[in-house]
BAKOL-144190 format. One record per residue (C-alpha): residue number from 1; x, y, z. Coordinates in Angstrom, 3 decimals. Example, Ala and Ser with C-alpha at 12.3 -4.5 7.8 and 13.67 -1.06 7.14 Angstrom:
BEGIN
<rec i="1" px="12.300" py="-4.500" pz="7.800"/>
<rec i="2" px="13.670" py="-1.060" pz="7.140"/>
This chain:
BEGIN
<rec i="1" px="-193.903" py="-40.596" pz="30.939"/>
<rec i="2" px="-196.952" py="-39.242" pz="29.103"/>
<rec i="3" px="-198.651" py="-41.048" pz="26.226"/>
<rec i="4" px="-197.525" py="-40.800" pz="22.629"/>
<rec i="5" px="-200.831" py="-39.274" pz="21.529"/>
<rec i="6" px="-201.014" py="-37.566" pz="18.170"/>
<rec i="7" px="-197.375" py="-38.332" pz="17.448"/>
<rec i="8" px="-198.544" py="-41.809" pz="16.443"/>
<rec i="9" px="-200.633" py="-40.398" pz="13.590"/>
<rec i="10" px="-197.705" py="-38.464" pz="12.170"/>
<rec i="11" px="-195.305" py="-41.364" pz="12.250"/>
<rec i="12" px="-197.778" py="-43.606" pz="10.425"/>
<rec i="13" px="-197.810" py="-41.176" pz="7.527"/>
<rec i="14" px="-194.023" py="-40.931" pz="7.566"/>
<rec i="15" px="-193.500" py="-44.678" pz="7.644"/>
<rec i="16" px="-196.069" py="-45.353" pz="4.941"/>
<rec i="17" px="-194.346" py="-42.933" pz="2.618"/>
<rec i="18" px="-190.970" py="-44.429" pz="3.469"/>
<rec i="19" px="-192.140" py="-47.975" pz="2.789"/>
<rec i="20" px="-193.617" py="-46.952" pz="-0.536"/>
<rec i="21" px="-190.376" py="-45.274" pz="-1.533"/>
<rec i="22" px="-188.164" py="-48.080" pz="-0.271"/>
<rec i="23" px="-190.164" py="-50.655" pz="-2.187"/>
<rec i="24" px="-188.618" py="-49.286" pz="-5.374"/>
<rec i="25" px="-185.008" py="-50.370" pz="-5.883"/>
<rec i="26" px="-182.956" py="-47.184" pz="-6.063"/>
<rec i="27" px="-179.402" py="-45.947" pz="-6.452"/>
<rec i="28" px="-177.692" py="-42.782" pz="-5.347"/>
<rec i="29" px="-178.699" py="-39.460" pz="-6.851"/>
<rec i="30" px="-175.410" py="-39.083" pz="-8.622"/>
<rec i="31" px="-175.550" py="-42.560" pz="-10.102"/>
<rec i="32" px="-179.013" py="-42.014" pz="-11.558"/>
<rec i="33" px="-177.434" py="-39.757" pz="-14.140"/>
<rec i="34" px="-175.117" py="-42.511" pz="-15.337"/>
<rec i="35" px="-172.036" py="-40.891" pz="-13.880"/>
<rec i="36" px="-169.023" py="-42.630" pz="-12.382"/>
<rec i="37" px="-168.685" py="-40.952" pz="-9.035"/>
<rec i="38" px="-165.610" py="-42.957" pz="-8.018"/>
<rec i="39" px="-163.336" py="-41.400" pz="-10.643"/>
<rec i="40" px="-161.506" py="-38.439" pz="-9.099"/>
<rec i="41" px="-161.972" py="-35.239" pz="-11.055"/>
<rec i="42" px="-164.673" py="-36.634" pz="-13.339"/>
<rec i="43" px="-166.383" py="-33.854" pz="-15.265"/>
<rec i="44" px="-169.665" py="-33.782" pz="-17.161"/>
<rec i="45" px="-171.547" py="-31.126" pz="-19.077"/>
<rec i="46" px="-172.808" py="-28.274" pz="-16.863"/>
<rec i="47" px="-176.487" py="-28.497" pz="-16.018"/>
<rec i="48" px="-179.187" py="-26.100" pz="-17.079"/>
<rec i="49" px="-180.955" py="-23.928" pz="-14.562"/>
<rec i="50" px="-179.684" py="-23.122" pz="-11.077"/>
<rec i="51" px="-178.483" py="-25.190" pz="-8.121"/>
<rec i="52" px="-181.053" py="-25.642" pz="-5.324"/>
<rec i="53" px="-180.636" py="-23.895" pz="-2.002"/>
<rec i="54" px="-181.123" py="-25.544" pz="1.384"/>
<rec i="55" px="-181.281" py="-23.227" pz="4.374"/>
<rec i="56" px="-182.105" py="-24.600" pz="7.804"/>
<rec i="57" px="-182.462" py="-21.917" pz="10.459"/>
<rec i="58" px="-183.535" py="-24.306" pz="13.191"/>
<rec i="59" px="-185.644" py="-22.534" pz="15.799"/>
<rec i="60" px="-184.808" py="-19.064" pz="14.508"/>
<rec i="61" px="-187.895" py="-16.998" pz="13.708"/>
<rec i="62" px="-186.307" py="-13.543" pz="13.317"/>
<rec i="63" px="-186.937" py="-11.355" pz="10.291"/>
<rec i="64" px="-183.735" py="-12.310" pz="8.489"/>
<rec i="65" px="-184.412" py="-16.049" pz="8.866"/>
<rec i="66" px="-187.957" py="-15.586" pz="7.587"/>
<rec i="67" px="-186.821" py="-13.428" pz="4.656"/>
<rec i="68" px="-184.067" py="-15.776" pz="3.566"/>
<rec i="69" px="-186.283" py="-18.839" pz="3.919"/>
<rec i="70" px="-188.849" py="-17.135" pz="1.703"/>
<rec i="71" px="-186.161" py="-16.128" pz="-0.794"/>
<rec i="72" px="-184.898" py="-19.708" pz="-0.941"/>
<rec i="73" px="-188.415" py="-20.937" pz="-1.683"/>
<rec i="74" px="-188.775" py="-18.335" pz="-4.415"/>
<rec i="75" px="-185.443" py="-19.199" pz="-5.997"/>
<rec i="76" px="-186.126" py="-22.927" pz="-5.933"/>
<rec i="77" px="-189.494" py="-22.179" pz="-7.578"/>
<rec i="78" px="-187.666" py="-20.188" pz="-10.313"/>
<rec i="79" px="-188.924" py="-16.774" pz="-9.191"/>
<rec i="80" px="-185.414" py="-15.448" pz="-9.561"/>
<rec i="81" px="-185.965" py="-11.685" pz="-9.585"/>
<rec i="82" px="-188.096" py="-11.708" pz="-6.437"/>
<rec i="83" px="-185.608" py="-13.948" pz="-4.650"/>
<rec i="84" px="-182.668" py="-11.813" pz="-5.701"/>
<rec i="85" px="-184.220" py="-8.662" pz="-4.233"/>
<rec i="86" px="-184.463" py="-10.319" pz="-0.816"/>
<rec i="87" px="-180.985" py="-11.798" pz="-0.918"/>
<rec i="88" px="-179.486" py="-8.454" pz="-1.972"/>
<rec i="89" px="-180.673" py="-6.647" pz="1.146"/>
<rec i="90" px="-179.036" py="-9.156" pz="3.501"/>
<rec i="91" px="-175.374" py="-9.891" pz="4.136"/>
<rec i="92" px="-175.224" py="-13.305" pz="5.786"/>
<rec i="93" px="-173.577" py="-16.414" pz="4.351"/>
<rec i="94" px="-176.984" py="-17.654" pz="3.217"/>
<rec i="95" px="-177.712" py="-14.358" pz="1.463"/>
<rec i="96" px="-174.408" py="-14.495" pz="-0.400"/>
<rec i="97" px="-175.144" py="-18.064" pz="-1.459"/>
<rec i="98" px="-178.554" py="-16.978" pz="-2.675"/>
<rec i="99" px="-177.122" py="-14.126" pz="-4.711"/>
<rec i="100" px="-174.540" py="-16.399" pz="-6.308"/>
<rec i="101" px="-177.244" py="-18.866" pz="-7.351"/>
<rec i="102" px="-179.662" py="-16.146" pz="-8.450"/>
<rec i="103" px="-176.967" py="-14.880" pz="-10.843"/>
<rec i="104" px="-175.964" py="-18.407" pz="-11.911"/>
<rec i="105" px="-173.849" py="-19.335" pz="-13.706"/>
<rec i="106" px="-171.888" py="-16.075" pz="-13.789"/>
<rec i="107" px="-169.075" py="-16.364" pz="-11.256"/>
<rec i="108" px="-171.188" py="-18.537" pz="-8.962"/>
<rec i="109" px="-168.750" py="-21.394" pz="-8.512"/>
<rec i="110" px="-165.859" py="-19.059" pz="-7.692"/>
<rec i="111" px="-168.132" py="-17.142" pz="-5.318"/>
<rec i="112" px="-168.953" py="-20.334" pz="-3.430"/>
<rec i="113" px="-165.291" py="-21.335" pz="-3.254"/>
<rec i="114" px="-164.460" py="-17.917" pz="-1.803"/>
<rec i="115" px="-167.340" py="-18.147" pz="0.624"/>
<rec i="116" px="-166.085" py="-21.506" pz="1.930"/>
<rec i="117" px="-162.534" py="-20.170" pz="2.216"/>
<rec i="118" px="-163.787" py="-17.161" pz="4.175"/>
<rec i="119" px="-166.105" py="-19.292" pz="6.356"/>
<rec i="120" px="-164.332" py="-22.621" pz="6.937"/>
<rec i="121" px="-166.658" py="-23.498" pz="9.828"/>
<rec i="122" px="-169.869" py="-22.982" pz="7.867"/>
<rec i="123" px="-171.615" py="-26.235" pz="6.931"/>
<rec i="124" px="-174.139" py="-24.434" pz="4.739"/>
<rec i="125" px="-171.399" py="-22.813" pz="2.654"/>
<rec i="126" px="-169.661" py="-26.148" pz="2.099"/>
<rec i="127" px="-172.902" py="-27.974" pz="1.386"/>
<rec i="128" px="-173.962" py="-25.431" pz="-1.226"/>
<rec i="129" px="-170.482" py="-25.532" pz="-2.738"/>
<rec i="130" px="-171.283" py="-29.173" pz="-3.414"/>
<rec i="131" px="-174.331" py="-28.126" pz="-5.411"/>
<rec i="132" px="-172.323" py="-25.491" pz="-7.279"/>
<rec i="133" px="-169.757" py="-28.136" pz="-8.238"/>
<rec i="134" px="-172.454" py="-30.594" pz="-9.213"/>
<rec i="135" px="-174.249" py="-28.027" pz="-11.377"/>
<rec i="136" px="-170.937" py="-27.150" pz="-12.998"/>
<rec i="137" px="-170.540" py="-30.775" pz="-14.051"/>
<rec i="138" px="-167.816" py="-31.592" pz="-11.526"/>
<rec i="139" px="-169.554" py="-34.617" pz="-10.113"/>
<rec i="140" px="-166.696" py="-36.271" pz="-8.241"/>
<rec i="141" px="-165.750" py="-32.980" pz="-6.606"/>
<rec i="142" px="-169.366" py="-32.532" pz="-5.510"/>
<rec i="143" px="-169.379" py="-35.997" pz="-3.964"/>
<rec i="144" px="-166.116" py="-35.295" pz="-2.136"/>
<rec i="145" px="-167.494" py="-31.992" pz="-0.849"/>
<rec i="146" px="-170.680" py="-33.568" pz="0.488"/>
<rec i="147" px="-168.642" py="-36.286" pz="2.152"/>
<rec i="148" px="-166.631" py="-33.565" pz="3.918"/>
<rec i="149" px="-169.845" py="-31.927" pz="5.090"/>
<rec i="150" px="-171.049" py="-35.276" pz="6.396"/>
<rec i="151" px="-167.893" py="-36.017" pz="8.364"/>
<rec i="152" px="-166.674" py="-32.530" pz="9.331"/>
<rec i="153" px="-170.052" py="-31.151" pz="10.437"/>
<rec i="154" px="-171.853" py="-34.263" pz="11.742"/>
<rec i="155" px="-174.067" py="-32.305" pz="14.143"/>
<rec i="156" px="-175.531" py="-30.059" pz="11.450"/>
<rec i="157" px="-178.701" py="-30.358" pz="9.365"/>
<rec i="158" px="-176.464" py="-29.945" pz="6.321"/>
<rec i="159" px="-174.733" py="-33.218" pz="7.226"/>
<rec i="160" px="-178.081" py="-35.003" pz="7.133"/>
<rec i="161" px="-178.957" py="-33.313" pz="3.851"/>
<rec i="162" px="-175.576" py="-34.278" pz="2.392"/>
<rec i="163" px="-176.348" py="-37.898" pz="3.197"/>
<rec i="164" px="-179.723" py="-37.463" pz="1.510"/>
<rec i="165" px="-177.856" py="-36.664" pz="-1.711"/>
<rec i="166" px="-175.106" py="-39.247" pz="-1.311"/>
<rec i="167" px="-177.480" py="-42.085" pz="-0.409"/>
<rec i="168" px="-180.697" py="-41.132" pz="-2.151"/>
<rec i="169" px="-182.028" py="-44.693" pz="-2.288"/>
<rec i="170" px="-182.468" py="-44.485" pz="1.495"/>
<rec i="171" px="-185.270" py="-42.706" pz="3.308"/>
<rec i="172" px="-184.591" py="-38.940" pz="3.453"/>
<rec i="173" px="-183.721" py="-37.347" pz="6.757"/>
<rec i="174" px="-183.222" py="-39.167" pz="10.034"/>
<rec i="175" px="-185.103" py="-42.269" pz="11.185"/>
<rec i="176" px="-188.170" py="-41.323" pz="13.172"/>
<rec i="177" px="-188.006" py="-41.618" pz="16.935"/>
<rec i="178" px="-191.304" py="-42.448" pz="18.644"/>
<rec i="179" px="-190.998" py="-42.089" pz="22.404"/>
<rec i="180" px="-193.655" py="-41.668" pz="25.120"/>
<rec i="181" px="-192.666" py="-38.105" pz="25.874"/>
<rec i="182" px="-194.562" py="-34.870" pz="26.293"/>
<rec i="183" px="-192.650" py="-31.707" pz="25.490"/>
<rec i="184" px="-193.286" py="-28.561" pz="27.543"/>
<rec i="185" px="-195.481" py="-25.903" pz="25.982"/>
<rec i="186" px="-193.851" py="-22.591" pz="25.141"/>
<rec i="187" px="-194.683" py="-19.497" pz="23.062"/>
<rec i="188" px="-192.045" py="-20.379" pz="20.438"/>
<rec i="189" px="-189.770" py="-23.226" pz="19.423"/>
<rec i="190" px="-186.770" py="-21.186" pz="20.522"/>
<rec i="191" px="-188.166" py="-20.719" pz="24.024"/>
<rec i="192" px="-189.186" py="-24.384" pz="24.085"/>
<rec i="193" px="-185.597" py="-25.331" pz="23.279"/>
<rec i="194" px="-184.309" py="-23.109" pz="26.091"/>
<rec i="195" px="-186.660" py="-24.719" pz="28.596"/>
<rec i="196" px="-185.630" py="-28.200" pz="27.497"/>
<rec i="197" px="-181.931" py="-27.335" pz="27.666"/>
<rec i="198" px="-182.291" py="-25.904" pz="31.158"/>
<rec i="199" px="-184.227" py="-28.948" pz="32.366"/>
<rec i="200" px="-181.624" py="-31.287" pz="30.887"/>
<rec i="201" px="-178.896" py="-29.781" pz="33.065"/>
<rec i="202" px="-180.432" py="-31.614" pz="36.006"/>
<rec i="203" px="-179.672" py="-35.294" pz="36.691"/>
<rec i="204" px="-183.055" py="-36.175" pz="35.215"/>
<rec i="205" px="-183.167" py="-38.953" pz="32.609"/>
<rec i="206" px="-186.558" py="-38.006" pz="31.187"/>
<rec i="207" px="-185.521" py="-34.358" pz="30.833"/>
<rec i="208" px="-182.464" py="-35.458" pz="28.893"/>
<rec i="209" px="-184.618" py="-37.685" pz="26.700"/>
<rec i="210" px="-186.949" py="-34.777" pz="25.952"/>
<rec i="211" px="-184.070" py="-32.464" pz="25.093"/>
<rec i="212" px="-182.391" py="-35.126" pz="22.969"/>
<rec i="213" px="-185.638" py="-35.826" pz="21.157"/>
<rec i="214" px="-186.064" py="-32.136" pz="20.313"/>
<rec i="215" px="-182.476" py="-31.941" pz="19.065"/>
<rec i="216" px="-183.083" py="-35.031" pz="16.936"/>
<rec i="217" px="-186.052" py="-33.320" pz="15.304"/>
<rec i="218" px="-183.752" py="-30.385" pz="14.502"/>
<rec i="219" px="-181.266" py="-32.779" pz="12.842"/>
<rec i="220" px="-178.585" py="-32.136" pz="15.482"/>
<rec i="221" px="-177.943" py="-35.834" pz="15.806"/>
<rec i="222" px="-174.616" py="-35.744" pz="17.660"/>
<rec i="223" px="-175.997" py="-33.462" pz="20.371"/>
<rec i="224" px="-179.095" py="-35.640" pz="20.584"/>
<rec i="225" px="-177.019" py="-38.780" pz="21.008"/>
<rec i="226" px="-175.100" py="-37.170" pz="23.867"/>
<rec i="227" px="-178.333" py="-36.442" pz="25.708"/>
<rec i="228" px="-179.648" py="-39.965" pz="25.141"/>
<rec i="229" px="-176.351" py="-41.453" pz="26.323"/>
<rec i="230" px="-176.546" py="-39.299" pz="29.456"/>
<rec i="231" px="-180.075" py="-40.577" pz="30.059"/>
<rec i="232" px="-178.814" py="-44.157" pz="29.759"/>
<rec i="233" px="-176.155" py="-43.516" pz="32.378"/>
<rec i="234" px="-178.881" py="-42.367" pz="34.766"/>
<rec i="235" px="-181.346" py="-45.162" pz="33.885"/>
<rec i="236" px="-179.372" py="-48.038" pz="32.328"/>
<rec i="237" px="-182.345" py="-50.400" pz="32.453"/>
<rec i="238" px="-184.819" py="-48.129" pz="30.660"/>
<rec i="239" px="-185.696" py="-49.481" pz="27.178"/>
<rec i="240" px="-186.667" py="-46.056" pz="25.839"/>
<rec i="241" px="-183.362" py="-44.443" pz="26.766"/>
<rec i="242" px="-181.344" py="-47.416" pz="25.511"/>
<rec i="243" px="-183.297" py="-47.513" pz="22.237"/>
<rec i="244" px="-182.988" py="-43.783" pz="21.630"/>
<rec i="245" px="-179.237" py="-43.884" pz="22.295"/>
<rec i="246" px="-178.863" py="-46.728" pz="19.799"/>
<rec i="247" px="-180.948" py="-45.070" pz="17.076"/>
<rec i="248" px="-179.016" py="-41.824" pz="17.477"/>
<rec i="249" px="-175.851" py="-43.589" pz="16.337"/>
<rec i="250" px="-177.394" py="-44.006" pz="12.888"/>
<rec i="251" px="-175.716" py="-42.534" pz="9.834"/>
<rec i="252" px="-176.274" py="-43.595" pz="6.246"/>
<rec i="253" px="-172.544" py="-43.853" pz="5.690"/>
<rec i="254" px="-172.175" py="-46.303" pz="8.611"/>
<rec i="255" px="-175.574" py="-47.705" pz="9.631"/>
<rec i="256" px="-173.975" py="-50.751" pz="11.281"/>
<rec i="257" px="-173.169" py="-48.710" pz="14.400"/>
<rec i="258" px="-176.838" py="-48.222" pz="15.197"/>
<rec i="259" px="-177.856" py="-51.746" pz="14.207"/>
<rec i="260" px="-175.037" py="-53.204" pz="16.276"/>
<rec i="261" px="-176.348" py="-51.417" pz="19.357"/>
<rec i="262" px="-180.084" py="-51.769" pz="18.683"/>
<rec i="263" px="-180.257" py="-55.390" pz="17.532"/>
<rec i="264" px="-179.009" py="-56.898" pz="20.819"/>
<rec i="265" px="-181.614" py="-54.871" pz="22.738"/>
<rec i="266" px="-184.308" py="-57.198" pz="21.385"/>
<rec i="267" px="-182.853" py="-59.814" pz="23.740"/>
<rec i="268" px="-182.252" py="-57.397" pz="26.609"/>
<rec i="269" px="-185.832" py="-56.052" pz="26.417"/>
<rec i="270" px="-187.793" py="-58.848" pz="24.714"/>
<rec i="271" px="-191.163" py="-57.433" pz="25.773"/>
<rec i="272" px="-190.543" py="-53.734" pz="25.014"/>
<rec i="273" px="-192.205" py="-52.898" pz="21.671"/>
<rec i="274" px="-190.155" py="-49.725" pz="21.266"/>
<rec i="275" px="-187.029" py="-51.763" pz="20.443"/>
<rec i="276" px="-188.456" py="-53.727" pz="17.516"/>
<rec i="277" px="-190.507" py="-50.721" pz="16.418"/>
<rec i="278" px="-187.389" py="-48.575" pz="16.042"/>
<rec i="279" px="-185.465" py="-51.478" pz="14.542"/>
<rec i="280" px="-188.182" py="-51.676" pz="11.912"/>
<rec i="281" px="-187.877" py="-47.954" pz="11.201"/>
<rec i="282" px="-184.114" py="-48.244" pz="10.808"/>
<rec i="283" px="-184.515" py="-51.071" pz="8.317"/>
<rec i="284" px="-187.024" py="-49.040" pz="6.345"/>
<rec i="285" px="-184.624" py="-46.087" pz="6.441"/>
<rec i="286" px="-181.966" py="-48.118" pz="4.608"/>
<rec i="287" px="-184.423" py="-49.395" pz="1.984"/>
<rec i="288" px="-185.182" py="-52.763" pz="3.601"/>
<rec i="289" px="-188.996" py="-52.462" pz="3.778"/>
<rec i="290" px="-189.803" py="-56.174" pz="4.033"/>
<rec i="291" px="-187.457" py="-56.708" pz="6.969"/>
<rec i="292" px="-188.625" py="-53.470" pz="8.537"/>
<rec i="293" px="-192.287" py="-54.411" pz="8.348"/>
<rec i="294" px="-191.496" py="-57.800" pz="9.885"/>
<rec i="295" px="-189.988" py="-56.069" pz="12.913"/>
<rec i="296" px="-192.913" py="-53.665" pz="13.163"/>
<rec i="297" px="-195.337" py="-56.612" pz="13.183"/>
<rec i="298" px="-193.330" py="-58.238" pz="15.977"/>
<rec i="299" px="-193.509" py="-54.981" pz="17.957"/>
<rec i="300" px="-197.274" py="-54.900" pz="17.522"/>
<rec i="301" px="-197.663" py="-58.539" pz="18.512"/>
<rec i="302" px="-195.638" py="-58.036" pz="21.684"/>
<rec i="303" px="-197.949" py="-55.297" pz="22.986"/>
<rec i="304" px="-201.220" py="-55.390" pz="21.005"/>
<rec i="305" px="-202.833" py="-52.579" pz="23.004"/>
<rec i="306" px="-199.893" py="-50.199" pz="22.889"/>
<rec i="307" px="-199.662" py="-47.051" pz="20.811"/>
<rec i="308" px="-196.917" py="-48.763" pz="18.850"/>
<rec i="309" px="-199.290" py="-51.559" pz="17.867"/>
<rec i="310" px="-201.938" py="-49.048" pz="16.849"/>
<rec i="311" px="-199.384" py="-47.248" pz="14.684"/>
<rec i="312" px="-198.366" py="-50.500" pz="12.987"/>
<rec i="313" px="-201.977" py="-51.504" pz="12.299"/>
<rec i="314" px="-202.707" py="-48.100" pz="10.820"/>
<rec i="315" px="-199.593" py="-48.373" pz="8.682"/>
<rec i="316" px="-200.502" py="-51.814" pz="7.380"/>
<rec i="317" px="-203.965" py="-50.517" pz="6.560"/>
<rec i="318" px="-202.517" py="-47.631" pz="4.562"/>
<rec i="319" px="-200.105" py="-49.914" pz="2.739"/>
<rec i="320" px="-202.884" py="-52.322" pz="1.859"/>
<rec i="321" px="-204.987" py="-49.538" pz="0.402"/>
<rec i="322" px="-202.118" py="-48.329" pz="-1.765"/>
<rec i="323" px="-201.023" py="-51.776" pz="-2.854"/>
<rec i="324" px="-197.512" py="-51.644" pz="-1.422"/>
<rec i="325" px="-196.316" py="-54.942" pz="0.008"/>
């Protein structure tokens, strides 16, 4: 396997930000407004403004994906007229969501309900219905909708984003995976994904790790976990494959699955820094920064000259400068 290289620099920034955020005791997004999310059908006053839009087109770089991504940015920045013009000349699910939110409130909530009914297999439609319900003051219904997205579409970026809203005291997104892998160069992310997928069809553990890693970055966590599990079957004694397969079980609604698989690996691979390094990241991801930093220090102590140790030292330096303990 090739060296980690510049990936180490990126993860230091990510971890430092996560530690700083986790150091503040937080509650879920919905609870920060003083609302009782456990009461079915609870209703509050509708909110001013418009619901946010979240469109994830993955590796798509076609004109429609670029236009709708730009329109989403414009709408979220309150440039409504400019966003509406772009949404109006497209006909996809995302465009219809954008139009409904550009004309909010209007018949926006009914439009989202219809969109979900017409597209029952669309995670983006259901996720944005959650925002429409939330903005309409129907908090409990929004929570229930995001929970459906999380459980019914677990392999989608919208599932990860739903967990971001349901568990906002945790680190956003997925825990970072730092593996000694080098991805193949390609003219585009889409072609890179095709190369990785083709390579992973072979009985090659490293190829499956590379493909799984790329899928993890795209927030397709179920597909990533399948690739990591396949790599483990080919190389059951490899700490990187075993660690990646354990981390990929992580969800904010049930983090114990990942911890239950990853924790015992510290005994199976006592001298592999990747295990404690990723364990530290998982702890930080669930707002346990002190415990997470303790594991990161153990990872650095186990292999002081490794890239993992360098990442930890850089992190501790950044934290010290910003006063976060």
